[in-house]
C-alpha positions in Angstrom: 157.2 143.4 134.8 156.7 141.8 131.5 154.1 139.2 131.1 154.8 136.0 129.5 151.6 136.1 127.0 152.6 132.6 125.2 153.4 130.8 128.4 149.9 132.2 130.4 148.1 131.2 127.3 149.5 127.5 127.0 149.3 127.0 130.3 145.7 128.0 130.5 144.6 125.7 127.4 146.6 122.8 129.2 144.9 123.2 132.7 141.5 123.5 130.9 142.1 120.3 128.8 143.4 118.4 131.9 140.4 119.4 133.8 137.9 118.3 131.1 139.8 114.8 130.6 140.0 114.3 134.5 136.0 115.2 134.7 135.5 112.3 132.1 138.0 109.6 133.3 136.4 110.2 136.9 132.5 109.9 135.8 133.7 106.6 134.3 135.4 105.6 137.3 138.9 105.6 135.8 141.9 106.7 136.7 142.9 110.3 134.5 146.7 109.0 134.7 146.6 107.8 130.8 144.7 110.4 129.3 147.1 112.9 131.1 149.9 111.0 129.3 148.2 111.1 126.0 147.7 115.1 126.5 151.7 115.5 126.9 152.2 113.2 123.9 149.9 115.5 121.7 151.5 118.5 123.1 155.5 117.4 123.4 158.3 117.7 120.3 156.5 116.0 117.4 152.9 116.3 118.5 150.2 117.6 117.0 150.2 120.9 118.9 153.7 121.7 120.7 154.0 124.3 123.9 157.3 125.4 123.6 156.6 127.8 126.3 155.1 126.0 128.7 158.1 123.4 128.5 160.2 124.6 131.5 157.3 125.2 133.8 156.2 121.5 133.2 159.8 120.2 133.9 159.9 122.1 137.2 156.4 121.1 138.3 157.0 117.5 137.5 159.8 117.4 139.9 157.8 119.1 142.4 154.6 116.8 141.3 156.3 113.2 142.4 157.5 115.3 145.9 154.3 115.9 146.9 152.7 112.9 146.0 155.1 110.8 148.0 155.0 113.4 150.9 151.2 113.1 151.3 151.5 109.1 150.8 153.8 109.0 153.7 151.3 111.2 156.2 148.6 108.2 155.7 151.3 106.1 157.9 153.4 106.5 160.9 157.2 105.9 160.9 157.5 102.8 163.5 154.8 100.8 162.0 156.3 101.4 158.6 159.9 100.6 159.9 158.4 97.4 161.3 156.6 96.2 158.5 159.9 97.0 156.1 161.9 94.6 158.0 159.6 91.9 157.0 159.1 92.8 153.7 162.8 92.3 152.9 162.3 88.7 150.9 159.7 90.7 148.9 162.2 93.4 147.9 164.8 90.4 146.8 161.9 88.7 144.7 161.0 92.0 143.1 164.8 92.6 142.4 165.6 89.4 140.5 161.9 89.3 138.7 162.2 92.4 137.3 165.8 93.1 136.8 166.4 90.0 134.9 163.9 90.5 131.8 166.0 93.9 131.2 169.3 92.1 131.3 168.1 89.4 129.0 166.5 91.8 126.7 169.8 93.8 126.6 172.0 90.6 126.1 169.5 89.8 123.1 169.8 93.0 121.9 173.6 92.8 121.7 174.0 95.9 124.3 177.5 96.2 126.3 177.5 95.7 130.1 176.9 99.1 130.9 173.5 99.2 128.3 172.5 96.0 129.9 172.8 97.2 133.3 170.8 100.5 132.6 167.8 98.4 130.9 167.7 96.2 133.6 167.6 99.1 135.9 164.7 100.3 134.1 162.8 97.3 133.9 163.3 96.8 137.7 161.6 100.2 138.9 158.1 101.0 139.3 156.9 104.8 139.2 156.5 105.8 142.6 154.4 109.1 141.2 151.8 107.1 139.4 151.3 104.2 142.0 151.1 106.8 144.9 148.6 108.8 142.6 146.5 105.2 141.7 146.3 104.3 145.3 144.7 107.5 145.8 142.6 107.8 143.1 141.3 104.5 143.5 140.3 104.7 147.1 142.7 102.1 147.8 145.1 103.9 150.6 143.2 101.9 153.3 143.4 98.2 151.8 145.5 95.9 153.7 147.8 94.9 150.4 148.8 99.0 150.2 151.5 98.7 153.0 153.1 95.7 151.0 153.0 97.7 147.9 154.4 100.8 149.8 157.2 98.9 151.0 158.2 97.6 147.4 158.0 101.0 146.3 160.3 102.2 149.0 163.0 99.6 149.1 162.9 99.9 145.2 164.1 103.7 145.7 166.7 102.6 148.3 168.1 100.5 145.7 168.4 103.3 143.5 170.8 104.6 146.1 173.3 101.7 145.4 172.4 101.7 141.4 172.6 105.0 140.1 176.2 106.2 141.3 177.4 102.9 139.7 175.5 103.5 136.6 176.4 107.3 136.3 180.3 106.5 137.4 180.5 103.5 134.6 178.8 105.5 132.0 181.1 108.6 132.3 184.2 106.2 132.1 185.1 106.4 135.9 187.0 103.9 137.9 185.4 101.5 140.4 186.5 103.3 143.4 184.2 106.2 142.4 181.5 104.3 142.2 182.0 102.9 145.4 182.2 106.2 147.3 178.9 107.2 145.3 177.4 104.4 146.7 178.7 104.9 150.6 177.7 108.3 150.6 173.9 107.8 149.4 173.8 104.6 151.6 174.7 106.7 154.6 172.5 109.7 153.8 169.5 107.1 153.7 170.6 105.3 156.9 171.3 109.1 158.7 167.7 110.3 157.3 165.8 107.2 158.5 167.6 107.5 162.2 166.7 111.0 162.7 163.4 110.9 161.6 162.9 107.3 163.7 164.1 108.8 166.7 163.8 112.6 166.9 160.9 112.9 164.3 158.2 114.0 166.8 160.0 117.2 167.7 159.4 118.0 163.5 155.8 118.2 164.3 156.1 120.8 166.8 158.6 122.7 164.5 156.3 122.9 161.5 153.0 122.9 163.2 150.8 126.3 163.1 147.3 127.6 163.5 147.4 129.3 160.6 146.9 127.3 157.3 149.4 129.4 155.2 152.2 129.3 157.6 151.5 125.5 158.0 151.8 124.9 154.2 154.8 127.1 153.8 156.7 125.1 156.5 156.0 121.8 155.3 156.5 122.1 152.0 159.7 124.4 152.0 161.1 121.5 154.8 160.1 118.6 152.2 161.7 120.3 149.3 164.7 121.0 151.2 165.2 117.2 152.6 164.2 116.2 148.8 167.0 118.3 147.4 169.6 116.8 149.8 168.0 113.1 148.9 168.6 113.6 145.5 172.2 115.0 146.1 173.4 111.9 147.1 171.5 109.6 144.7 169.0 108.6 147.6 165.9 109.8 145.7 163.7 112.7 146.0 160.9 110.5 146.8 162.3 108.9 149.4 163.2 112.0 151.4 159.7 113.5 150.7 158.3 109.9 152.2 160.1 110.0 155.0 159.2 113.7 156.1 155.2 112.5 155.6 156.0 109.3 157.8 157.6 111.6 160.5 154.4 114.0 160.7 151.6 112.3 162.9 148.0 113.1 164.7 146.6 116.5 163.9 149.9 117.9 161.9 149.7 115.3 159.6 145.8 115.9 159.2 145.9 119.6 158.8 148.6 119.1 156.2 146.8 116.4 153.9 144.0 119.2 153.7 146.3 122.1 152.8 148.4 120.0 150.4 145.8 118.2 148.6 144.7 120.9 146.0 148.6 121.7 145.3 149.3 117.7 145.5 146.6 117.4 142.3 148.0 120.2 140.7 151.8 119.4 140.4 150.7 115.6 140.2 148.7 116.4 137.0 151.8 118.3 135.5 154.0 115.2 136.5 151.9 112.8 134.1 151.8 115.4 131.4 155.7 115.7 131.4 156.3 112.0 131.1 154.1 112.3 127.9 155.6 115.6 127.0 159.2 114.1 127.0 158.2 111.2 124.4 158.8 112.3 120.6 156.2 110.0 118.8 158.6 109.5 115.7 161.0 107.6 118.1 157.9 105.2 119.1 157.5 103.7 116.3 160.7 101.5 115.2 161.1 100.6 119.0 157.3 99.6 119.7 157.7 95.7 118.8 160.9 95.3 121.1 158.9 97.8 124.0 155.5 95.7 124.0 157.4 92.2 124.2 159.7 93.5 127.3 156.5 95.3 128.6 154.5 92.0 128.4 156.9 89.9 130.1 157.2 93.0 132.9 153.3 93.1 133.7 153.7 89.5 134.4 156.7 89.7 136.7 155.2 92.9 138.6 152.0 91.1 139.3 154.2 88.1 140.4 155.9 90.6 142.8 153.0 92.1 144.0 151.0 88.9 144.7 154.1 87.2 146.8 154.5 90.8 148.7 150.9 90.8 149.9 150.6 87.2 150.2 153.5 87.6 152.7 151.1 89.9 154.3 148.0 87.4 154.7 146.1 89.5 152.1 143.8 87.2 149.8 143.7 86.6 146.2 141.9 89.8 145.1 144.3 91.9 146.9 147.5 90.1 146.2 146.2 91.0 142.4 145.4 94.5 143.2 148.7 94.8 144.8 150.2 93.2 141.6 148.7 95.6 139.1 149.2 98.8 141.1 153.1 98.2 140.8 153.0 97.8 137.0 153.7 101.3 135.7 157.1 102.5 135.1 158.1 106.1 134.5 160.3 108.8 136.0 163.2 106.9 137.2 163.2 104.5 133.8 163.7 107.7 132.0 166.4 109.1 134.3 168.4 105.8 134.1 168.3 106.0 130.2 169.4 109.7 130.3 172.5 108.6 132.0 173.7 106.2 129.5 171.8 107.8 126.2 174.7 109.2 124.7 176.4 106.0 124.7 173.3 103.9 123.4 171.3 105.8 121.0 168.9 102.9 120.3 168.3 102.4 124.6 166.4 105.7 124.7 163.5 105.1 122.1 163.0 101.5 123.5 162.8 102.4 127.0 160.7 105.2 126.3 158.4 103.5 124.1 158.0 100.8 127.0 157.7 103.5 129.9 155.1 104.9 127.9 153.1 102.0 127.3 153.3 100.6 130.9 152.7 104.2 132.2 149.2 103.9 130.5 148.5 100.1 130.6 149.3 99.9 134.5 146.4 102.3 135.9 143.9 100.6 133.4 144.7 97.1 134.9 145.1 98.4 138.4 141.6 99.6 137.7 140.2 96.4 136.3 141.8 94.4 139.1 138.7 95.7 141.5 138.6 99.5 142.4 137.2 100.7 145.6 134.2 102.8 144.9 135.2 106.5 144.5 132.6 107.5 146.9 135.3 107.4 149.7 138.0 106.1 151.5 137.8 102.1 152.4 138.6 101.9 155.9 141.3 99.0 156.5 139.0 96.8 158.2 136.9 97.0 154.9 139.1 94.6 153.0 139.3 92.0 155.9 136.9 89.4 154.4 138.8 89.7 151.7 142.4 89.2 153.0 141.3 86.2 154.7 139.6 84.8 151.4 
């Protein structure tokens, strides 16, 4: 078997660099995400040290990273509790949609984009990055905070909105007819409803199906099942993240505890690759001309996402500090925004650099602001009751 020397060497150097930067970030009690993004920018096309041999691995690893991040996030909660909470948070989803799609729509009109371009830009400013937010909550030990269920509900509802949005945008961008878009929406929504129903009613059988006393068998079963569900969800434009999150919600008890333990190292590896891939997809030469418009749009989006998070957390009775943490956690944009611009990139050449610069700014600024908003000490996970006084503040 031929050994790809260039691939091994490039991956070795990349992982060593990420390890060093991660160590520095954690000693400063910061999230390493901004540093990982900057490494990706440095080694991407047009960067100071391109890694052509490792590009394919990074792209594939990034997709797996998002799936693992959302799977392990779902393992922290139970499906019945989360389903009840989701029904209460529909108003938060509506506020999120209006506040965060509107800046993109207005910017599209001001920039002279047509209807499809304006629709694409509105979607790019609306959707937060599930992958970045999931990693932030884990890095800053906020999974037990009172505001976290509100944050996760907003993320999941955004991904569900994408089930409507992406088929419509894809059909319109390709010149298709309205009935083709409607069929795509119906297929996606039907798949999401079916998945939630199956998980809610028969999900308890899933734990027995994947459970095994051997850690290797447990890892293979859970990971295999999750990737299959994520692929099926992506096939109908329902988001691989939603599929992985549902699998995580379905697993409970000892199975969930052991799954978290065996998946944690794998999740951390591919999560780092995911953040690296965002930076890797950016050409620095494309960023400079788009920076003024991207900075202005990012500034508005920071305000609107903070307002969204504060509204969602306030409805759960969370105090002001918790509301601010919820708002800053939602700032980061990432994978979905880049997918959206990819659908219409050939029709609107100027939209790609703008959205890429916008995503990169918020993917770096978001984690920093989230940390400054009041991170939980990195010594251990904060239990739910630890935020009780703050929630009543």
